[in-house]
C-alpha positions as a Markdown table, in Angstrom:
| # | Residue | x | y | z |
|---|---|---|---|---|
| 1 | Met | -18.3 | -64.5 | 28.1 |
| 2 | Ser | -15.5 | -64.2 | 26.1 |
| 3 | Asp | -16.6 | -65.8 | 23.9 |
| 4 | Phe | -19.2 | -63.3 | 22.6 |
| 5 | Phe | -16.4 | -60.6 | 23.1 |
| 6 | Ser | -14.6 | -61.9 | 20.8 |
| 7 | His | -17.5 | -63.6 | 18.2 |
| 8 | Ser | -19.1 | -59.5 | 18.1 |
| 9 | Met | -16.0 | -57.9 | 17.2 |
| 10 | Gly | -13.5 | -58.2 | 13.9 |
| 11 | Pro | -14.6 | -58.4 | 10.6 |
| 12 | Ala | -18.1 | -58.9 | 9.7 |
| 13 | Phe | -18.8 | -54.7 | 10.3 |
| 14 | Lys | -16.3 | -54.2 | 8.1 |
| 15 | Arg | -18.4 | -56.3 | 5.3 |
| 16 | Leu | -20.6 | -54.1 | 6.3 |
| 17 | Thr | -22.2 | -51.4 | 2.9 |
| 18 | Glu | -21.8 | -47.8 | 4.1 |
| 19 | Arg | -25.2 | -47.9 | 3.3 |
| 20 | Glu | -25.8 | -51.0 | 5.8 |
| 21 | His | -23.8 | -48.9 | 8.5 |
| 22 | Gln | -26.3 | -46.3 | 8.0 |
| 23 | Ile | -29.4 | -47.9 | 8.9 |
| 24 | Leu | -27.4 | -49.7 | 11.5 |
| 25 | Gly | -26.9 | -46.9 | 13.3 |
| 26 | Leu | -30.6 | -45.3 | 13.8 |
| 27 | Leu | -31.7 | -49.0 | 13.8 |
| 28 | Ser | -29.4 | -49.2 | 17.5 |
| 29 | Glu | -31.5 | -46.1 | 18.3 |
| 30 | Gly | -34.7 | -47.7 | 18.2 |
| 31 | His | -36.4 | -46.6 | 14.7 |
| 32 | Thr | -38.6 | -49.0 | 12.3 |
| 33 | Asn | -37.1 | -49.6 | 9.3 |
| 34 | Lys | -40.4 | -47.0 | 8.3 |
| 35 | Val | -38.4 | -44.6 | 10.6 |
| 36 | Ile | -35.5 | -45.1 | 8.7 |
| 37 | Gly | -36.7 | -45.1 | 5.4 |
| 38 | Arg | -38.5 | -41.5 | 4.8 |
| 39 | Ile | -34.9 | -40.7 | 6.9 |
| 40 | Leu | -32.2 | -42.5 | 4.0 |
| 41 | Gly | -35.4 | -41.6 | 1.7 |
| 42 | Ile | -35.4 | -45.1 | 0.9 |
| 43 | Ser | -38.5 | -47.5 | 0.8 |
| 44 | His | -39.0 | -49.4 | 4.3 |
| 45 | Asp | -38.8 | -52.6 | 1.9 |
| 46 | Thr | -35.3 | -51.4 | 0.7 |
| 47 | Val | -35.1 | -51.0 | 4.9 |
| 48 | Lys | -35.7 | -54.7 | 5.6 |
| 49 | Leu | -33.4 | -56.2 | 3.3 |
| 50 | His | -30.6 | -54.1 | 4.5 |
| 51 | Val | -31.9 | -55.1 | 7.7 |
| 52 | Arg | -31.3 | -58.8 | 6.6 |
| 53 | His | -27.9 | -58.1 | 5.0 |
| 54 | Ile | -27.0 | -57.0 | 8.5 |
| 55 | Tyr | -28.1 | -60.1 | 9.9 |
| 56 | Ser | -26.6 | -62.2 | 7.6 |
| 57 | Lys | -22.8 | -61.3 | 7.5 |
| 58 | Leu | -23.0 | -59.9 | 11.4 |
| 59 | Glu | -24.6 | -63.4 | 12.3 |
| 60 | Ile | -27.0 | -62.1 | 14.4 |
| 61 | Thr | -31.6 | -62.8 | 14.8 |
| 62 | Ser | -32.7 | -60.0 | 16.6 |
| 63 | Arg | -32.7 | -55.8 | 16.5 |
| 64 | Val | -31.5 | -55.8 | 20.5 |
| 65 | Glu | -28.7 | -58.0 | 18.5 |
| 66 | Ala | -28.0 | -55.9 | 16.7 |
| 67 | Ala | -27.9 | -52.0 | 18.4 |
| 68 | Val | -25.7 | -53.7 | 20.9 |
| 69 | Arg | -23.8 | -55.6 | 18.7 |
| 70 | Phe | -23.0 | -52.3 | 16.8 |
| 71 | Ser | -22.5 | -50.6 | 20.3 |
| 72 | Met | -19.8 | -52.4 | 21.6 |
| 73 | Glu | -18.2 | -51.8 | 18.2 |
| 74 | Lys | -19.0 | -48.0 | 18.2 |
| 75 | His | -16.9 | -48.2 | 22.2 |
| 76 | Phe | -14.3 | -50.3 | 21.5 |
| 77 | Ala | -13.4 | -48.5 | 17.7 |
| 78 | Ser | -13.2 | -45.6 | 20.4 |
| 79 | Val | -10.7 | -47.7 | 22.9 |
| 80 | Leu | -8.6 | -48.3 | 20.0 |
| 81 | Thr | -8.3 | -44.7 | 18.2 |
| 82 | Thr | -7.7 | -42.7 | 21.5 |
């Protein structure tokens, strides 16, 4: 379990672009690529491309894993700043 936590935190999230952070946040809320595209004013194909980049940078393979990692990152970031 400790390997998961140490692997999930850190520099990988810093490598994400601002747009990738936006998409990851919306993805973690359960939105589809189409809905994310509508919210951000981009095509769902562009969203899919960003999602693939997010998966690659975070070394993950699913939306669920992305949502969990995003939630953990937000939680640990808030703990570290308080």
